[in-house]
C-alpha positions as CSV (number, residue, x, y, z in Angstrom):
1,M,0.1,0.0,0.1
2,A,3.0,2.0,1.0
3,S,4.2,1.4,-2.6
4,F,1.4,2.5,-4.1
5,I,1.0,5.6,-2.7
6,I,4.5,6.4,-3.2
7,L,4.3,5.2,-7.0
8,K,1.4,7.8,-7.7
9,L,3.3,10.3,-5.4
10,F,5.5,10.4,-7.6
11,L,3.7,10.3,-11.1
12,L,1.6,13.0,-9.8
13,L,4.9,15.4,-9.0
14,S,5.8,14.1,-12.9
15,A,3.1,15.5,-14.2
16,I,3.2,18.7,-12.3
17,S,7.2,19.1,-13.3
18,L,6.5,18.4,-16.9
19,S,3.4,20.6,-17.0
20,R,5.4,23.5,-15.7
21,T,8.5,22.7,-17.9
22,W,5.8,22.6,-21.3
23,A,4.7,25.9,-19.7
24,L,7.9,27.4,-19.7
25,N,9.5,25.9,-23.3
26,S,5.4,27.3,-24.5
27,S,6.5,30.7,-23.1
28,S,9.7,31.4,-23.8
29,S,9.4,29.9,-27.7
30,S,6.6,32.3,-28.3
31,P,8.9,35.2,-28.8
32,S,11.5,33.7,-30.0
33,S,9.1,32.2,-32.8
34,A,7.6,35.6,-33.4
35,T,11.3,36.9,-34.0
36,S,12.2,34.1,-36.3
37,L,9.1,34.9,-38.5
38,Q,9.8,38.8,-38.5
39,D,13.8,37.7,-39.5
40,S,12.6,35.5,-41.8
41,Q,9.9,38.2,-43.5
42,S,12.9,40.9,-43.4
43,L,15.0,38.7,-44.8
44,S,12.6,38.1,-47.8
45,S,11.8,41.8,-47.9
46,I,15.6,42.4,-48.1
47,K,16.3,40.2,-50.8
48,S,12.5,41.4,-52.9
49,I,14.5,45.3,-52.6
50,C,18.1,44.1,-53.6
51,K,17.1,42.0,-56.7
52,T,16.4,45.2,-58.4
53,T,19.4,47.3,-57.6
54,P,22.5,47.6,-59.8
55,Y,25.0,45.7,-57.0
56,P,22.3,42.8,-55.4
57,D,24.8,41.5,-53.6
58,V,26.4,44.7,-52.1
59,C,22.6,45.5,-51.1
60,F,22.2,42.3,-49.4
61,D,25.3,42.1,-48.0
62,S,24.5,46.1,-46.2
63,L,21.1,45.5,-45.0
64,K,21.3,42.1,-43.8
65,L,23.2,43.1,-40.7
66,S,19.8,44.9,-39.7
67,I,18.0,41.6,-39.1
68,G,17.3,40.8,-35.4
69,I,18.6,44.6,-34.6
70,S,15.1,46.7,-33.8
71,I,15.6,49.4,-36.6
72,N,11.9,49.5,-36.7
73,I,9.1,47.3,-35.5
74,N,7.4,47.5,-39.5
75,P,10.8,48.3,-41.4
76,N,9.4,49.3,-45.2
77,I,11.5,50.3,-48.2
78,I,12.7,54.0,-46.5
79,T,13.6,52.2,-43.7
80,Y,16.2,50.3,-46.2
81,L,16.8,53.1,-48.1
82,L,18.3,55.1,-45.1
83,Q,20.1,52.3,-44.0
84,T,22.0,51.8,-47.6
85,L,22.2,55.4,-47.3
86,Q,24.2,55.6,-44.4
87,T,26.2,52.2,-45.2
88,A,27.5,55.0,-48.3
89,I,28.3,57.5,-45.8
90,S,30.4,55.4,-44.3
91,E,32.2,54.6,-47.0
92,S,32.6,57.6,-48.3
93,E,33.9,58.7,-44.9
94,N,36.9,56.3,-45.7
95,L,37.2,57.2,-49.3
96,S,37.8,60.9,-48.4
97,N,40.5,59.7,-46.1
98,L,42.5,57.9,-48.9
99,F,42.1,60.9,-50.8
100,L,43.6,63.2,-48.0
101,D,46.8,60.7,-48.6
102,A,46.9,60.9,-52.3
103,G,49.3,63.2,-54.2
104,R,51.5,62.5,-50.9
105,H,54.9,60.9,-51.6
106,S,54.1,60.5,-55.3
107,N,51.7,57.6,-53.9
108,I,49.7,59.3,-56.9
109,I,51.4,60.9,-60.3
110,E,49.2,63.2,-62.0
111,K,49.2,63.7,-65.4
112,Q,46.3,65.9,-66.0
113,R,47.1,69.3,-63.6
114,G,44.4,69.2,-61.4
115,T,42.9,65.7,-60.8
116,I,43.6,64.8,-57.3
117,Q,42.0,68.4,-56.2
118,D,39.2,67.6,-58.9
119,C,38.6,63.8,-56.8
120,K,38.6,65.7,-53.1
121,E,36.2,68.5,-54.3
122,V,33.7,66.6,-55.9
123,H,33.9,63.8,-53.5
124,Q,33.3,66.3,-50.9
125,I,30.3,67.3,-52.5
126,T,29.2,63.7,-52.8
127,L,29.0,63.5,-49.1
128,S,27.4,66.5,-48.5
129,A,24.9,65.1,-50.5
130,L,24.6,61.6,-49.2
131,Q,24.0,64.0,-45.9
132,R,21.4,65.9,-47.5
133,S,19.4,63.1,-48.6
134,V,19.0,61.4,-45.2
135,S,18.0,64.4,-43.9
136,R,15.4,65.2,-46.5
137,I,14.2,61.3,-46.7
138,R,14.2,61.2,-42.3
139,D,12.4,64.4,-42.1
140,A,9.7,63.8,-44.1
141,P,9.4,59.7,-45.6
142,N,5.9,60.7,-47.7
143,N,7.0,64.0,-49.0
144,K,7.5,63.0,-52.9
145,Q,9.2,66.3,-53.4
146,K,11.9,65.9,-50.8
147,L,12.3,62.7,-52.0
148,D,13.0,64.3,-55.8
149,D,15.4,66.6,-54.0
150,A,17.1,63.4,-52.8
151,R,17.2,61.8,-56.4
152,A,18.8,65.0,-57.4
153,Y,21.7,64.6,-55.0
154,L,22.4,61.1,-55.8
155,S,22.1,61.7,-59.6
156,A,25.2,64.7,-59.1
157,A,27.3,62.1,-56.3
158,L,27.3,59.5,-59.1
159,T,28.2,62.2,-61.7
160,N,31.0,62.8,-59.3
161,K,32.4,59.4,-59.5
162,N,32.6,59.6,-63.2
163,T,34.4,62.8,-63.1
164,C,36.7,61.8,-60.8
165,L,37.4,58.3,-62.6
166,E,38.1,60.3,-65.6
167,G,41.1,62.0,-64.5
168,L,42.7,59.5,-63.0
169,D,42.4,57.4,-66.0
170,S,45.4,59.1,-66.9
171,A,47.2,59.0,-63.4
172,S,49.7,56.7,-62.2
173,G,51.5,55.4,-59.0
174,P,51.5,53.1,-56.4
175,L,47.8,53.9,-54.7
176,K,46.2,54.5,-57.8
177,P,44.7,50.5,-57.5
178,T,43.8,50.9,-54.1
179,L,42.1,54.3,-54.4
180,L,40.1,53.1,-57.7
181,N,38.6,49.8,-55.4
182,S,37.7,52.5,-52.9
183,I,35.9,54.7,-55.3
184,H,34.2,51.5,-57.1
185,D,32.8,49.8,-53.6
186,T,32.0,53.4,-52.2
187,Y,29.8,54.5,-55.4
188,K,28.0,50.6,-55.6
189,H,26.4,51.6,-52.6
190,V,25.4,55.2,-53.7
191,S,24.5,53.6,-57.1
192,N,22.0,51.1,-54.8
193,S,20.7,53.8,-53.0
194,L,19.4,56.0,-56.1
195,S,17.9,52.7,-57.7
196,I,15.9,52.3,-54.3
197,L,15.1,55.6,-54.3
198,S,13.7,56.2,-57.7
199,S,11.6,53.1,-57.2
200,Q,9.6,55.0,-54.6
201,N,10.2,58.7,-56.2
202,G,7.3,61.3,-57.3
203,H,6.4,64.8,-57.7
204,T,5.1,67.4,-55.8
205,N,4.6,70.7,-56.0
206,R,6.3,72.7,-52.8
207,R,7.6,76.3,-52.0
208,L,11.4,76.0,-51.1
209,M,12.7,78.9,-48.4
210,D,13.3,82.1,-48.7
211,M,16.8,82.8,-49.2
212,G,16.9,86.4,-49.1
213,V,16.8,87.0,-53.2
214,P,17.4,89.8,-54.6
215,T,14.2,91.8,-55.5
216,W,15.6,94.4,-57.1
217,I,17.5,92.2,-59.6
218,S,14.8,92.1,-62.4
219,R,14.5,95.9,-62.2
220,K,16.7,98.4,-64.2
221,L,20.1,99.1,-62.4
222,D,21.2,102.0,-64.1
223,S,22.5,103.3,-60.5
224,R,23.4,99.8,-59.3
225,T,25.7,100.8,-56.8
226,R,23.9,103.1,-54.7
227,I,20.7,100.5,-55.0
228,L,22.8,97.5,-53.8
229,E,24.6,99.8,-50.9
230,S,21.4,101.0,-49.6
231,E,19.7,97.7,-49.3
232,Y,22.1,95.1,-49.0
233,D,24.8,94.0,-46.2
234,H,26.3,91.6,-48.4
235,V,27.3,93.6,-51.0
236,L,31.2,93.6,-52.4
237,T,31.9,95.3,-55.6
238,V,35.1,94.9,-58.2
239,A,36.4,97.0,-60.3
240,T,39.6,96.8,-62.7
241,D,40.4,100.4,-61.6
242,G,40.4,99.9,-58.5
243,T,37.1,102.0,-57.6
244,G,35.1,99.2,-55.9
245,N,36.0,96.9,-52.8
246,F,38.2,94.7,-54.9
247,T,40.3,94.6,-58.5
248,T,39.6,90.7,-59.0
249,I,36.5,88.8,-58.4
250,T,38.4,85.9,-56.9
251,D,39.3,88.4,-53.9
252,A,35.4,89.1,-53.6
253,I,34.8,85.4,-53.5
254,N,37.3,84.7,-51.2
255,F,35.9,87.4,-48.9
256,A,32.4,86.6,-49.1
257,P,30.6,84.7,-45.8
258,N,31.4,80.9,-45.9
259,N,28.4,78.7,-45.3
260,S,25.9,81.7,-46.1
261,Y,22.6,79.4,-46.3
262,N,20.0,81.8,-45.6
263,E,21.3,85.5,-47.3
264,R,22.5,85.9,-50.9
265,T,26.4,87.7,-51.1
266,I,25.8,90.0,-54.5
267,I,28.8,91.1,-55.9
268,Y,28.9,93.5,-58.3
269,V,31.4,93.3,-61.2
270,K,31.6,96.5,-62.8
271,Q,32.6,96.6,-66.9
272,G,35.9,95.8,-67.2
273,V,37.8,92.6,-68.7
274,Y,38.7,90.0,-66.0
275,E,41.5,87.9,-66.8
276,E,41.5,85.4,-63.8
277,N,39.8,81.7,-63.4
278,V,37.2,82.2,-60.5
279,E,36.5,79.2,-58.7
280,I,33.2,79.7,-56.4
281,P,33.6,76.3,-53.7
282,D,30.9,74.3,-52.1
283,Y,31.0,76.3,-48.8
284,K,30.0,79.8,-50.7
285,P,26.6,79.1,-51.0
286,N,24.1,81.8,-52.5
287,I,26.8,84.0,-54.4
288,V,24.9,86.5,-57.1
289,L,27.8,87.7,-60.1
290,L,25.9,90.8,-61.4
291,G,28.0,92.8,-64.5
292,D,27.3,95.8,-66.6
293,G,26.1,93.7,-69.5
294,A,27.3,90.4,-71.0
295,D,29.2,93.2,-73.9
296,V,31.4,94.8,-71.0
297,T,31.8,92.4,-68.2
298,L,33.9,90.0,-69.1
299,I,35.8,86.8,-67.6
300,T,38.3,85.4,-69.3
301,G,40.4,82.6,-68.9
302,N,42.6,80.0,-71.1
303,R,42.8,76.9,-69.4
304,S,42.7,73.5,-71.5
305,M,43.3,70.0,-71.8
306,G,45.9,70.5,-74.3
307,D,47.7,72.4,-72.0
308,G,47.4,69.7,-69.3
309,W,44.4,70.2,-67.5
310,T,41.6,68.3,-66.7
311,T,38.4,69.2,-68.3
312,F,36.9,69.9,-65.1
313,R,39.7,72.4,-63.6
314,S,40.1,74.1,-67.2
315,A,37.2,76.2,-66.7
316,T,37.1,80.0,-66.4
317,L,34.2,80.3,-63.6
318,G,33.9,77.0,-61.9
319,V,31.2,77.2,-59.6
320,S,30.4,74.3,-56.7
321,G,28.6,76.7,-54.6
322,D,24.6,76.1,-54.7
323,G,22.0,78.7,-55.0
324,F,24.3,80.7,-57.4
325,L,23.1,83.4,-60.2
326,A,24.5,85.6,-62.2
327,R,23.1,88.2,-64.6
328,D,24.8,90.9,-67.2
329,I,28.2,88.8,-67.8
330,S,30.2,87.2,-70.3
331,I,32.4,84.1,-69.4
332,E,35.2,83.0,-72.2
333,N,37.9,80.4,-72.5
334,K,40.2,81.5,-75.4
335,A,42.1,78.5,-75.8
336,G,41.0,77.9,-79.1
337,A,40.1,75.0,-80.9
338,K,43.3,73.7,-81.3
339,K,43.7,73.1,-77.3
340,Y,40.8,70.6,-77.6
341,Q,38.3,70.6,-74.6
342,A,38.5,73.7,-72.8
343,V,35.5,74.9,-70.7
344,A,34.3,78.6,-70.0
345,L,31.8,77.8,-67.3
346,R,31.2,74.8,-65.2
347,I,28.7,74.4,-62.8
348,S,28.7,71.3,-60.0
349,A,25.8,73.4,-57.7
350,D,22.1,72.9,-57.1
351,L,19.7,75.5,-58.0
352,A,21.7,77.6,-59.9
353,A,20.6,80.3,-62.9
354,L,21.8,82.4,-65.6
355,Y,20.3,85.4,-67.0
356,R,21.4,86.9,-69.9
357,C,24.9,85.8,-70.0
358,S,27.4,84.7,-73.1
359,I,29.1,81.9,-73.1
360,N,31.8,81.2,-75.2
361,G,34.8,79.0,-76.5
362,F,35.1,76.0,-78.9
363,Q,35.2,72.3,-77.5
364,D,33.3,72.0,-74.1
365,T,32.2,75.6,-73.5
366,L,29.0,75.2,-71.2
367,Y,29.9,71.9,-68.5
368,V,26.3,71.6,-67.2
369,H,28.2,69.2,-64.6
370,S,25.6,68.4,-62.0
371,F,22.2,69.0,-59.9
372,R,19.9,71.5,-61.0
373,Q,20.3,74.2,-63.7
374,F,18.3,76.9,-65.3
375,Y,19.6,79.7,-68.6
376,R,17.3,82.4,-69.8
377,E,18.2,84.5,-72.9
378,C,21.8,83.5,-73.1
379,D,24.3,82.9,-75.7
380,I,26.4,80.3,-76.1
381,S,29.0,79.1,-78.6
382,G,31.3,76.5,-79.8
383,T,32.2,73.5,-81.8
384,I,32.1,70.4,-80.6
385,D,30.1,69.0,-77.4
386,F,30.0,72.6,-76.4
387,I,26.9,72.1,-74.0
388,F,27.8,69.0,-72.1
389,G,27.5,67.2,-68.5
390,N,24.7,65.7,-66.4
391,A,22.8,68.2,-64.6
392,A,18.9,68.3,-65.0
393,V,19.1,71.8,-66.7
394,V,16.7,74.1,-69.0
395,F,17.4,76.4,-71.6
396,Q,14.8,78.9,-72.2
397,G,15.2,82.0,-75.5
398,C,18.8,81.3,-75.6
399,N,20.7,81.4,-78.8
400,I,22.4,78.6,-79.3
401,V,25.5,79.3,-82.1
402,S,27.8,76.4,-83.5
403,R,31.5,77.8,-84.8
404,M,33.6,77.1,-87.4
405,P,35.6,73.7,-86.3
406,M,38.8,72.7,-87.2
407,H,39.5,70.9,-90.5
408,G,38.5,67.5,-90.8
409,Q,35.6,67.7,-87.8
410,F,32.4,68.1,-87.6
411,T,30.3,70.0,-84.8
412,V,27.9,68.8,-82.0
413,I,25.6,71.0,-79.8
414,T,25.0,68.6,-76.7
415,A,26.9,65.4,-75.0
416,Q,24.7,64.6,-72.0
417,S,26.3,62.2,-70.0
418,R,23.3,60.1,-67.8
419,D,25.0,56.9,-66.7
420,T,21.7,55.2,-65.6
421,L,17.5,55.1,-65.5
422,D,17.5,56.0,-62.4
423,E,19.3,59.6,-62.6
424,N,16.7,62.3,-63.0
425,T,19.1,64.2,-65.3
426,G,19.0,65.8,-69.1
427,I,19.2,68.8,-71.1
428,S,16.3,70.2,-72.5
429,I,16.2,73.1,-74.7
430,Q,13.2,74.9,-75.1
431,N,12.2,78.0,-77.5
432,C,15.9,78.6,-78.5
433,S,17.7,79.4,-81.7
434,I,19.9,77.2,-82.9
435,L,22.7,79.0,-85.1
436,A,25.3,79.0,-87.1
437,A,28.0,81.3,-87.4
438,N,28.9,83.2,-90.4
439,D,32.1,81.2,-91.6
440,L,30.1,77.6,-90.7
441,Y,27.1,78.9,-92.5
442,S,29.0,79.2,-95.6
443,N,30.6,76.2,-95.2
444,S,27.8,74.0,-94.2
445,N,27.6,72.0,-97.2
446,S,31.1,70.8,-96.1
447,V,31.0,70.9,-92.4
448,K,28.3,68.5,-91.2
449,S,26.5,70.0,-87.8
450,Y,24.7,67.6,-85.5
451,L,22.0,68.9,-82.4
452,G,23.8,66.4,-80.3
453,R,25.3,63.0,-79.6
454,P,25.6,60.4,-76.2
455,W,28.5,60.9,-74.2
456,R,27.0,58.2,-72.4
457,V,24.5,55.5,-72.6
458,Y,21.3,56.9,-71.3
459,S,22.3,60.2,-72.7
460,Q,18.7,62.6,-72.5
461,T,18.4,65.7,-74.9
462,V,15.3,67.3,-76.2
463,Y,14.6,70.4,-78.6
464,L,11.4,71.8,-77.7
465,E,9.6,74.7,-79.8
466,S,13.0,75.9,-81.0
467,Y,14.2,77.5,-84.3
468,I,16.5,75.3,-86.0
469,D,18.2,76.8,-89.2
470,N,19.2,74.4,-92.0
471,F,23.2,73.7,-91.4
472,I,22.0,71.0,-88.9
473,D,22.5,67.7,-90.8
474,P,19.4,66.3,-91.7
475,T,20.1,63.4,-89.7
476,G,19.6,65.7,-86.6
477,W,21.8,63.5,-84.2
478,T,25.2,61.3,-84.4
479,Q,26.8,58.8,-82.9
480,W,29.8,59.0,-80.2
481,A,32.0,58.1,-82.4
482,R,31.7,56.5,-86.1
483,D,30.7,52.6,-86.0
484,D,30.3,52.9,-82.0
485,D,26.0,52.3,-81.3
486,R,26.0,52.0,-77.8
487,G,23.6,53.8,-76.0
488,L,21.0,54.1,-79.3
489,D,18.5,51.6,-78.2
490,T,18.7,53.2,-74.3
491,L,19.2,56.8,-75.1
492,Y,16.2,59.7,-75.2
493,Y,16.3,62.0,-77.6
494,G,13.5,64.3,-78.3
495,E,12.1,66.8,-80.5
496,Y,8.9,68.9,-80.2
497,N,7.3,71.0,-82.3
498,N,10.7,72.9,-83.5
499,Y,10.5,75.2,-86.9
500,G,12.8,76.5,-88.8
501,P,14.7,74.8,-92.2
502,G,16.8,72.5,-90.3
503,S,13.5,71.3,-88.1
504,S,12.3,68.6,-90.0
505,T,11.7,65.4,-88.7
506,D,11.3,63.5,-92.2
507,D,14.9,62.5,-92.3
508,R,16.0,62.0,-88.9
509,V,18.1,59.0,-87.0
510,T,16.1,56.0,-87.0
511,W,17.7,54.9,-83.5
512,P,14.8,53.7,-81.0
513,G,16.0,55.9,-78.2
514,Y,15.2,59.0,-81.0
515,H,11.7,60.2,-80.4
516,V,8.7,62.6,-82.6
517,M,7.5,63.6,-79.1
518,D,3.9,64.8,-78.4
519,I,2.7,67.6,-76.0
520,S,2.6,64.8,-73.0
521,D,6.0,63.8,-73.7
522,A,7.6,67.3,-73.8
523,Y,5.6,68.7,-70.7
524,N,8.1,66.0,-68.7
525,F,11.2,68.5,-69.7
526,T,9.5,71.7,-68.6
527,V,10.2,74.0,-65.9
528,S,8.6,72.7,-63.8
529,E,8.5,69.3,-64.3
530,F,12.1,68.4,-65.2
531,I,14.0,70.8,-62.7
532,T,11.0,71.6,-59.9
533,G,11.7,75.5,-61.3
534,G,7.9,76.7,-60.2
535,E,9.4,76.1,-56.7
536,W,12.8,78.5,-56.5
537,L,12.9,80.4,-60.0
538,D,10.6,82.7,-58.3
539,S,12.9,83.7,-56.1
540,T,15.8,84.6,-58.2
541,S,13.2,87.2,-60.4
542,F,14.5,85.7,-63.5
543,P,11.9,85.4,-65.8
544,Y,11.0,81.8,-67.4
545,D,7.8,80.1,-68.6
546,D,6.5,77.0,-67.7
547,G,4.8,74.6,-69.7
548,V,4.9,74.1,-73.3
């Protein structure tokens, strides 16, 4: 009997113990199962997002580290986008340190002057663009316009990669392989971030902040000095005869306040010839250059690739400071056609605009390098690829004049360099006049001239409602080089409602990427749609036309 009671008690205690063990296991496995399920869902989401990026493996490796970490209870595509951007920033900071070492102890030997300086400058702009992208997205992840801003920043960042690599191509030295690998690895994260962003991007309307923009800029300024000095604190006068604050534009730029993001600095450049290479760095935003007229205020230089400079550094006026404005000034590079690439004006700045300016040179006159730009009633002249780069840019009411090239050459107006479909960049030429200089016009039967050619495979250029004279070859467009068919099916070249003896599209190229546009196509390349101009051009007081 006692044995039976002991056995019964043993079984009872065993049941209780088993019950408690089951309860404990049940309560501890439930969160584990939920976590496992969440991790599995996150992994699936990451794979889905990354498979559409240019570098899926790099994307996956950068995002999988977040699995099991409580970064977001319900992570979404914006969460992952911010992660890829943070990885890009971290890699970019490491690359910045590598650039600091470049050039020391002959570890990089430049063949073209300015190569390392170019890389350092554009990479600093990239780092800023990445940081601003994070700020835009984090502050308002559902604001499509802020996502559009971020897309412009990241498109510029990828342009910077190509600019640096172009210079390094001719360089040598023991650090070069390490530097190239680091550049490629870093910008893979930038490419992936842009790819993820572009899949979410859209357009909406908003107004940019007031930056203390001069309302007087639209007035007749016959007594400019009095107006400027009475109304604005930051007004600097430059005059070659010593009657201003400075005798060179460079000295005025150096004196202008750094990081002036909320107020314009007006630099009034009196009539005269200024022989200098002027650079406006990225820490000098909101600079305004105001001349006495494009016929009397001239900035001139002669740097060129032929004399050993990089194309980027050859610019007579190079602008990297956002919010740059210029009016009534001429900028020229007088190196001549025999010196090959020789830039008059290069702009690598967001929300930049020029009004009634003249930009003259031969090959590579105007380098619309990156970000968003606008040109109104400007005269632009050159021979080959004389409007080139990867900005999102609109030209309105401009005279675009092809000049006589060297013997055996042809002329080409544009060479746009969009490198991926994700970049919201391109050249839009609207209500402009496409003309030839007199000597070219008289030789147009023997010298061919074209509207554009693809610098990179997703090149994008359109002509809208413009006058095209009959010196343009009937085919309209040309390949990058003879027998080079790269990009002909991926580029976007278009014409809409142009007029004049050279405007007929009957004999134009038959490439898959060429389009005779309708009004809905053209609308995508207007001021408001293409460069969000309705949100910032009003602040400049420069005139512009919206729509088609």
